[in-house]
C-alpha positions in Angstrom: 0.0 0.0 0.0 1.2 3.5 -0.7 2.3 5.8 2.1 2.6 9.5 2.3 4.8 11.0 5.0 4.6 7.7 6.8 0.8 7.5 6.7 -1.0 4.7 5.0 -3.0 6.0 2.0 -6.3 4.4 3.2 -5.8 6.2 6.6 -5.4 9.5 4.7 -8.5 8.9 2.6 -10.5 8.1 5.8 -9.2 11.2 7.5 -10.2 13.3 4.5 -13.7 11.8 4.5 -14.2 12.4 8.2 -13.0 16.0 7.9 -15.4 16.4 4.9 -18.4 15.2 7.0 -17.5 17.5 9.8 -17.1 20.6 7.7 -20.3 19.8 5.8 -22.2 19.6 9.1 -20.7 22.9 10.3 -21.5 24.6 7.0 -25.1 23.4 7.0 -25.6 24.6 10.5 -24.3 28.0 9.6 -26.5 28.2 6.6 -29.5 27.3 8.7 -28.7 30.1 11.1 -28.4 32.8 8.5 -31.2 32.0 6.1 -34.9 32.0 6.8 -35.9 28.4 7.1 -37.9 27.3 4.0 -37.7 23.5 3.7 -37.9 23.6 -0.1 -35.1 26.2 -0.5 -33.0 24.6 2.2 -33.2 21.1 0.6 -32.1 22.6 -2.8 -29.2 24.5 -1.1 -28.2 21.4 0.8 -28.2 19.2 -2.3 -26.1 21.7 -4.3 -23.6 22.0 -1.5 -23.3 18.2 -0.9 -23.0 17.6 -4.7 -20.1 20.1 -5.1 -18.3 19.1 -1.9 -18.5 15.4 -2.8 -17.2 16.1 -6.3 -14.3 18.0 -4.8 -13.5 15.2 -2.4 -13.6 12.7 -5.2 -11.2 14.8 -7.2 -8.8 14.7 -4.3 -9.1 10.9 -4.1 -8.5 10.7 -7.8 -5.3 12.7 -7.4 -4.1 10.5 -4.6 -4.9 7.1 -6.0 -5.6 7.8 -9.6 -9.0 6.2 -9.8 -12.6 6.7 -8.8 -13.4 5.0 -5.5 -17.1 5.3 -5.4 -18.5 2.9 -2.8 -15.2 2.4 -1.0 -15.8 1.9 2.8 -13.6 3.9 5.2 -12.7 3.2 8.7 
């Protein structure tokens, strides 16, 4: 398995995924606090945000391992 700065690549991917989930949760909380809550609008904003951040994270994974890893389970 590949290593970066002494860390196993799968550990790095898992760390990135955990950080992504944390930042998404914080961002969604902030959005809820500043916008008037309209379930229809919020669900659209949430979907757009999740789609773009997931695409960004996938692009990082592709850079690190050179392939799409859709469906890979992290620790």
